[in-house]
C-alpha positions as CSV (number, residue, x, y, z in Angstrom):
1,X,0.0,0.0,0.0
2,X,3.0,2.3,0.4
3,X,3.3,4.7,-2.5
4,X,7.1,4.2,-2.4
5,X,6.7,0.6,-3.3
6,X,4.4,1.1,-6.3
7,X,6.0,0.4,-9.7
8,X,6.8,3.3,-12.0
9,X,4.6,3.6,-15.1
10,X,5.6,4.7,-18.6
11,X,3.9,7.0,-21.0
12,X,3.0,4.1,-23.3
13,X,-0.5,4.2,-21.9
14,X,-1.1,7.6,-23.2
15,X,-2.7,7.1,-26.6
16,X,-5.7,8.0,-28.5
17,X,-7.6,5.2,-26.6
18,X,-7.0,6.8,-23.2
19,X,-8.0,10.2,-24.5
20,X,-11.2,9.0,-26.2
21,X,-12.1,6.9,-23.1
22,X,-11.6,9.9,-20.9
23,X,-13.7,12.0,-23.3
24,X,-16.6,9.4,-23.2
25,X,-16.4,9.2,-19.4
26,X,-16.4,12.9,-18.9
27,X,-19.9,13.2,-17.5
28,X,-19.1,10.9,-14.6
29,X,-15.7,12.2,-13.9
30,X,-14.9,15.0,-11.5
31,X,-14.5,18.5,-12.9
32,X,-13.5,21.7,-11.3
33,X,-16.3,22.8,-8.9
34,X,-18.3,25.6,-10.4
35,X,-20.0,28.4,-8.6
36,X,-23.7,28.4,-8.1
37,X,-25.8,30.9,-10.0
38,X,-27.1,32.6,-6.9
39,X,-30.1,32.4,-4.6
40,X,-33.3,31.8,-6.4
41,X,-31.8,31.8,-9.9
42,X,-31.8,28.0,-10.6
43,X,-33.5,24.8,-9.3
44,X,-32.0,23.3,-6.2
45,X,-29.2,20.8,-7.0
46,X,-29.8,17.3,-5.9
47,X,-27.3,15.3,-3.9
48,X,-26.0,12.0,-5.4
49,X,-27.2,8.9,-3.4
50,X,-24.7,6.4,-1.9
51,X,-23.5,4.1,-4.6
52,X,-23.3,0.6,-3.3
53,X,-20.8,-1.9,-4.7
54,X,-20.3,-5.7,-4.6
55,X,-21.7,-9.0,-5.8
56,X,-25.5,-9.2,-5.5
57,X,-26.6,-11.6,-2.8
58,X,-29.8,-12.5,-1.0
59,X,-29.2,-13.3,2.6
60,X,-31.2,-15.9,4.4
61,X,-34.3,-14.8,6.3
62,X,-33.5,-17.1,9.3
63,X,-30.4,-18.5,11.0
64,X,-31.0,-21.9,9.6
65,X,-31.4,-20.5,6.1
66,X,-28.2,-18.4,6.2
67,X,-26.7,-18.0,2.8
68,X,-23.0,-19.0,2.5
69,X,-20.6,-16.3,1.5
70,X,-16.8,-15.9,1.2
71,X,-15.0,-12.9,2.6
72,X,-15.5,-10.0,0.2
73,X,-17.8,-7.2,-1.0
74,X,-21.6,-7.8,-1.4
75,X,-24.8,-5.9,-2.0
76,X,-28.2,-7.0,-0.6
77,X,-31.6,-5.4,-0.1
78,X,-33.5,-4.8,3.2
79,X,-36.6,-3.2,4.4
80,X,-37.9,-2.6,7.9
81,X,-41.6,-3.5,7.8
82,X,-42.4,-6.5,10.0
83,X,-45.0,-7.5,7.4
84,X,-42.4,-7.6,4.6
85,X,-42.5,-10.8,2.6
86,X,-39.8,-12.6,0.7
87,X,-37.5,-11.6,-1.0
88,X,-37.3,-8.5,1.2
89,X,-36.9,-8.6,4.9
90,X,-35.7,-6.5,7.8
91,X,-33.0,-9.1,8.9
92,X,-30.6,-11.1,6.8
93,X,-28.2,-13.9,7.7
94,X,-24.8,-14.7,6.0
95,X,-22.7,-17.8,6.9
96,X,-19.0,-17.5,6.6
97,X,-16.5,-20.4,6.1
98,X,-15.5,-22.1,9.4
99,X,-12.8,-20.1,11.2
100,X,-9.6,-21.8,12.0
101,X,-7.8,-21.6,15.4
102,X,-6.9,-17.9,16.2
103,X,-8.8,-16.4,13.3
104,X,-11.4,-13.6,13.7
105,X,-14.3,-12.7,11.4
106,X,-15.1,-9.0,10.7
107,X,-18.2,-7.6,9.1
108,X,-19.3,-4.1,8.1
109,X,-22.7,-3.0,6.7
110,X,-23.6,0.4,5.1
111,X,-27.1,1.5,4.3
112,X,-27.0,2.8,0.7
113,X,-29.4,5.6,1.3
114,X,-30.7,8.3,-1.1
115,X,-30.6,11.4,1.1
116,X,-33.6,13.0,-0.7
117,X,-35.9,10.0,-0.6
118,X,-38.8,10.8,1.8
119,X,-36.5,12.6,4.3
120,X,-38.4,14.6,6.8
121,X,-37.2,16.2,9.9
122,X,-38.0,13.3,12.2
123,X,-36.8,10.5,9.8
124,X,-34.1,8.2,11.1
125,X,-32.5,4.9,10.0
126,X,-30.7,2.3,12.0
127,X,-28.5,-0.6,10.8
128,X,-27.2,-3.3,13.2
129,X,-24.6,-6.0,12.5
130,X,-23.6,-8.9,14.8
131,X,-22.1,-12.4,14.7
132,X,-23.8,-15.5,16.1
133,X,-23.0,-19.2,16.0
134,X,-25.4,-21.9,14.7
135,X,-27.1,-22.0,18.1
136,X,-27.8,-18.3,18.0
137,X,-25.3,-17.4,20.7
138,X,-23.5,-14.1,20.2
139,X,-19.9,-14.2,19.0
140,X,-19.2,-10.5,19.5
141,X,-21.0,-7.3,20.4
142,X,-24.0,-6.2,18.3
143,X,-23.1,-2.8,16.8
144,X,-25.8,-0.4,15.6
145,X,-25.5,3.0,13.9
146,X,-28.5,5.3,14.1
147,X,-28.6,8.5,12.0
148,X,-31.0,11.2,11.0
149,X,-31.5,11.0,7.2
150,X,-31.5,14.8,7.1
151,X,-27.7,15.0,7.9
152,X,-26.2,13.5,4.7
153,X,-24.7,10.7,6.7
154,X,-25.6,7.0,6.2
155,X,-25.6,4.3,8.9
156,X,-22.3,2.4,9.0
157,X,-22.1,-0.6,11.5
158,X,-19.0,-2.7,12.0
159,X,-18.3,-5.6,14.4
160,X,-15.9,-8.6,14.9
161,X,-15.7,-11.9,16.7
162,X,-13.2,-12.9,19.3
163,X,-10.4,-15.1,18.1
164,X,-11.5,-18.6,17.3
165,X,-10.7,-21.0,20.2
166,X,-12.0,-24.5,19.7
167,X,-13.8,-25.8,22.7
168,X,-13.9,-22.5,24.5
169,X,-16.9,-21.4,26.5
170,X,-19.7,-19.7,24.5
171,X,-19.5,-18.9,20.8
172,X,-16.9,-21.5,19.9
173,X,-17.9,-24.2,22.4
174,X,-19.2,-26.5,19.6
175,X,-15.7,-26.4,18.0
176,X,-17.1,-25.8,14.5
177,X,-15.7,-22.3,14.1
178,X,-18.8,-21.4,12.0
179,X,-20.2,-18.0,12.6
180,X,-23.1,-16.2,10.9
181,X,-23.4,-12.4,10.3
182,X,-26.8,-11.1,11.2
183,X,-27.7,-7.7,9.6
184,X,-30.8,-5.8,10.5
185,X,-32.4,-2.6,9.4
186,X,-34.9,-0.5,11.4
187,X,-36.2,3.1,11.7
188,X,-38.9,5.3,10.3
189,X,-37.1,6.3,7.1
190,X,-38.7,4.5,4.1
191,X,-39.8,1.8,6.5
192,X,-41.9,-0.1,3.9
193,X,-39.5,0.2,1.0
194,X,-36.5,-1.9,0.1
195,X,-33.1,-0.2,0.3
196,X,-29.7,-1.6,-0.7
197,X,-27.2,-2.5,1.9
198,X,-23.5,-2.8,1.2
199,X,-21.8,-5.6,3.0
200,X,-18.1,-6.4,3.7
201,X,-16.7,-9.5,5.3
202,X,-13.1,-10.3,6.3
203,X,-11.2,-13.1,8.1
204,X,-8.2,-11.9,10.1
205,X,-5.4,-14.4,10.4
206,X,-4.1,-15.4,13.9
207,X,-2.1,-12.8,15.7
208,X,1.0,-13.7,17.7
209,X,0.6,-11.4,20.7
210,X,4.0,-12.5,22.1
211,X,5.7,-10.3,19.5
212,X,3.7,-7.2,20.3
213,X,4.7,-4.3,22.6
214,X,2.3,-2.8,25.1
215,X,-0.4,-0.6,23.6
216,X,-0.4,3.2,24.4
217,X,-2.2,4.1,27.6
218,X,-3.2,7.7,26.6
219,X,-3.9,10.0,23.7
220,X,-1.0,12.0,22.2
221,X,-1.5,15.7,21.8
222,X,-3.3,16.7,18.5
223,X,-1.2,17.6,15.5
224,X,-1.6,20.6,13.3
225,X,-1.7,20.2,9.5
226,X,0.6,22.9,8.2
227,X,0.5,22.1,4.4
228,X,-0.2,25.2,2.3
229,X,-0.3,25.9,-1.5
230,X,-2.8,26.2,-4.3
231,X,-5.8,23.9,-3.9
232,X,-6.4,21.2,-6.5
233,X,-10.1,20.8,-7.3
234,X,-11.4,17.3,-6.5
235,X,-14.8,15.5,-6.2
236,X,-15.1,12.9,-3.6
237,X,-16.4,9.5,-4.3
238,X,-20.0,8.6,-3.6
239,X,-19.3,5.5,-1.4
240,X,-16.5,3.7,0.3
241,X,-16.0,1.6,-2.7
242,X,-15.7,4.6,-5.0
243,X,-13.8,6.8,-2.6
244,X,-11.4,9.2,-4.3
245,X,-7.7,8.5,-3.4
246,X,-5.9,11.6,-2.2
247,X,-2.3,12.2,-1.2
248,X,-0.7,13.7,1.8
249,X,0.8,17.2,1.9
250,X,-1.5,18.6,-0.7
251,X,-4.5,20.9,-0.5
252,X,-7.7,20.0,-2.3
253,X,-10.8,22.1,-2.9
254,X,-14.3,20.6,-3.0
255,X,-18.0,21.4,-2.5
256,X,-21.2,19.8,-1.2
257,X,-24.9,20.2,-1.8
258,X,-27.4,19.6,1.0
259,X,-27.5,16.0,2.3
260,X,-24.5,15.1,0.0
261,X,-21.5,13.0,1.1
262,X,-18.0,12.8,-0.3
263,X,-15.7,9.9,0.4
264,X,-11.9,10.1,0.3
265,X,-9.3,7.4,1.0
266,X,-5.6,7.6,1.8
267,X,-3.1,4.8,2.5
268,X,-1.8,4.9,6.1
269,X,1.2,2.6,7.0
270,X,2.4,1.3,10.3
271,X,4.1,4.0,12.3
272,X,2.1,6.8,10.7
273,X,-0.4,9.1,12.3
274,X,-3.2,10.5,10.2
275,X,-4.2,14.1,10.6
276,X,-6.4,16.2,8.3
277,X,-7.8,19.7,8.1
278,X,-11.0,21.1,6.8
279,X,-11.2,24.8,6.0
280,X,-14.1,27.0,5.0
281,X,-14.2,30.3,3.2
282,X,-17.3,32.5,3.0
283,X,-20.3,30.2,2.8
284,X,-22.9,32.7,3.9
285,X,-24.9,32.1,0.6
286,X,-24.6,28.4,0.8
287,X,-27.7,26.3,0.8
288,X,-25.9,23.9,3.3
289,X,-26.3,24.6,6.9
290,X,-23.2,22.7,8.1
291,X,-20.6,20.2,6.9
292,X,-19.5,17.4,9.2
293,X,-16.7,14.9,8.9
294,X,-15.9,11.4,10.1
295,X,-13.0,8.9,9.6
296,X,-13.0,5.2,9.2
297,X,-10.3,2.5,9.4
298,X,-9.7,0.1,6.6
299,X,-12.4,-2.2,8.0
300,X,-14.8,0.7,8.3
301,X,-14.4,0.8,12.1
302,X,-14.2,4.0,14.1
303,X,-10.6,4.9,15.0
304,X,-10.2,7.2,17.9
305,X,-9.9,10.7,16.6
306,X,-9.2,14.0,18.3
307,X,-10.7,17.3,17.2
308,X,-13.9,18.9,16.1
309,X,-16.3,17.5,13.5
310,X,-18.3,20.3,12.0
311,X,-18.2,23.7,10.4
312,X,-21.3,26.0,10.1
313,X,-22.1,28.2,7.1
314,X,-21.7,31.1,9.6
315,X,-18.1,30.2,10.4
316,X,-16.3,32.3,7.8
317,X,-12.7,31.3,7.5
318,X,-13.1,28.5,10.1
319,X,-10.7,25.6,10.3
320,X,-11.0,22.2,12.1
321,X,-8.2,19.6,12.4
322,X,-8.6,16.0,13.4
323,X,-5.8,13.5,14.3
324,X,-5.8,9.9,15.2
325,X,-5.1,9.6,18.9
326,X,-2.0,7.5,18.3
327,X,-0.1,6.2,15.3
328,X,-1.2,3.1,13.5
329,X,0.5,0.1,15.0
330,X,0.1,-3.7,15.4
331,X,0.8,-3.1,19.1
332,X,-2.7,-1.6,19.3
333,X,-4.2,-5.1,19.0
334,X,-6.4,-5.8,22.0
335,X,-6.5,-2.2,23.1
336,X,-10.0,-1.0,24.1
337,X,-9.3,2.6,23.0
338,X,-7.0,2.1,20.0
339,X,-7.9,-1.3,18.6
340,X,-9.2,0.2,15.4
341,X,-5.8,1.7,14.8
342,X,-4.0,-1.6,14.5
343,X,-4.7,-1.9,10.8
344,X,-2.4,-0.3,8.2
345,X,-4.1,0.2,4.8
346,X,-6.6,2.6,3.2
347,X,-8.3,4.9,5.7
348,X,-11.4,6.9,4.8
349,X,-12.3,10.5,5.3
350,X,-16.0,11.3,4.8
351,X,-17.4,14.8,4.5
352,X,-21.2,15.4,4.6
353,X,-23.5,18.3,4.0
354,X,-26.4,18.8,6.3
355,X,-30.0,19.7,5.3
356,X,-30.7,22.8,3.3
357,X,-31.3,26.1,5.1
358,X,-34.9,27.1,5.3
359,X,-35.9,29.4,2.5
360,X,-32.5,29.2,0.8
361,X,-33.1,28.4,-2.8
362,X,-30.7,28.1,-5.8
363,X,-27.7,25.9,-6.3
364,X,-25.0,27.6,-4.1
365,X,-22.9,24.7,-2.5
366,X,-20.8,24.7,0.6
367,X,-17.1,25.1,-0.5
368,X,-14.3,23.8,1.6
369,X,-10.7,22.7,1.4
370,X,-9.2,19.5,2.6
371,X,-5.5,18.8,3.5
372,X,-4.0,15.6,5.0
373,X,-0.7,15.0,6.7
374,X,1.0,11.7,7.7
375,X,3.6,12.0,10.5
376,X,5.9,9.2,11.6
377,X,8.1,6.7,9.8
378,X,6.2,4.4,7.5
379,X,7.0,0.7,8.0
380,X,4.5,-1.1,5.7
381,X,0.9,-2.3,5.5
382,X,-1.1,-5.1,6.9
383,X,-0.4,-7.7,4.2
384,X,-3.6,-9.8,4.4
385,X,-5.7,-6.6,4.5
386,X,-3.9,-5.0,1.6
387,X,-4.8,-8.0,-0.6
388,X,-8.4,-7.9,0.7
389,X,-8.7,-4.1,-0.1
390,X,-7.3,-4.7,-3.6
391,X,-10.0,-7.3,-4.2
392,X,-12.8,-5.0,-2.8
393,X,-11.5,-2.1,-4.9
394,X,-11.8,-4.2,-8.0
395,X,-15.2,-5.4,-7.0
396,X,-16.3,-1.8,-6.5
397,X,-14.9,-0.3,-9.7
398,X,-14.0,-3.1,-12.1
399,X,-16.0,-5.0,-14.7
400,X,-17.1,-8.7,-14.1
401,X,-14.6,-9.8,-16.8
402,X,-11.7,-7.8,-15.6
403,X,-10.6,-4.4,-14.2
404,X,-11.2,-1.2,-16.0
405,X,-8.9,1.7,-16.1
406,X,-10.5,3.5,-13.2
407,X,-10.3,0.5,-11.0
408,X,-6.7,-0.2,-12.0
409,X,-5.9,3.4,-11.2
410,X,-7.4,3.1,-7.7
411,X,-5.6,-0.2,-7.0
412,X,-2.2,0.8,-8.3
413,X,-2.0,4.2,-6.6
414,X,-3.5,6.3,-9.4
415,X,-0.8,6.0,-12.1
416,X,-3.6,7.0,-14.5
417,X,-5.0,10.6,-13.9
418,X,-7.8,10.7,-11.5
419,X,-11.4,11.6,-12.5
420,X,-10.8,15.0,-11.0
421,X,-7.7,15.7,-13.2
422,X,-9.2,14.3,-16.4
423,X,-12.4,16.2,-15.7
424,X,-10.5,19.4,-15.3
425,X,-8.6,18.7,-18.5
426,X,-11.7,18.1,-20.4
427,X,-13.3,21.4,-19.6
428,X,-13.6,22.6,-23.2
429,X,-10.1,21.8,-24.5
430,X,-9.1,19.9,-27.6
431,X,-7.8,16.4,-27.9
432,X,-4.2,17.5,-28.4
433,X,-4.4,19.5,-25.2
434,X,-5.9,16.6,-23.4
435,X,-3.0,14.3,-24.4
436,X,-0.5,16.9,-23.4
437,X,-2.1,17.5,-20.1
438,X,-2.4,13.8,-19.3
439,X,1.3,13.3,-20.2
440,X,2.2,16.1,-17.8
441,X,0.1,14.5,-15.0
442,X,1.8,11.2,-15.4
443,X,5.2,12.7,-15.4
444,X,4.3,14.7,-12.3
445,X,3.1,11.5,-10.5
446,X,6.2,9.6,-11.5
447,X,8.4,12.3,-10.0
448,X,6.3,12.6,-6.8
């Protein structure tokens, strides 16, 4: 996952095919954010819904009927009505392959919500995920995420089993090692309608704790992000699977409409501490009341972060900075406070726009800048997780018969220009200028 270990690329990929492919894909690629036309001068812009990824699956409607799945990325459909009939239901069951001694199962679920679908001030949605054995005994804590659908956020729930110990009391007492992920949806929001749920499953290999040092006992002081420079326009992805990869020590500019979310990812290695900064200019005319931010570890868990989470439209020139409480380290294994910071891989930064301000019409977005820094000496990634994330990236962005250029770019560190860069290049220029610009981008990335 380290950018220093990624192979160099040549300019052979730059041909007419790349240029024409980019031209054809221009509508879905990120372009330089454009200014709104002012209050009341245009229809309100609509936020893009969460874009779920993965292989389609229909989970079982009972523990006994749990569908068998391998670790990976999936997409199912749930609704909340107790009167729902097959093939939709409020709870689904997914049976993983039998765990071996010392292994742990991880599961994460994301409700792929449309922020503008029947969202009223009292609407809320909840997603719960937990592991049980074939007797229905819990194999880990049930984890629920409950959010108001007026905030732009979507429920994200993540849980894990204890390490498999054959013959131990409780979950693994039957010595089978078989666990079932149980995913449930509830809440008032679209209670009678099916909604897609994105599912991720992992199996963590045994950990030799004898080789680990003691985990930290307290938070480190927050770190400032001092990077400056001209901001590069960027559009965040619309899901974890399509998250836009960004680099450290660079400033990016972006914008959000009401109830819209932007997803970014950045590789974080062992020994590194992640810090990021959000900055706001003058957003007095913005339709968005507030932007908020959250961070997730490579397994979509909640790493302990220090710092504020929101900026209001009234906070002209405001800045917030967030830092992981400690660096990423395998030594954090087993730590109650820092356990989510034991994985080295792609971390996610999510920025969401709140509901629209009352009486504020038009298309004026909330504009902000994002900058990330990584402190500490990088010492590599979590190998099993790096392979799993590569597979999930391909599942999210590649075609069934092979990866496409966009997925390859995400997996290999962005040797192709990003959607943002191509979108900016395609803003009314000719083919020759596109090729020249792409060549410059590739040379810049090779020298970075």
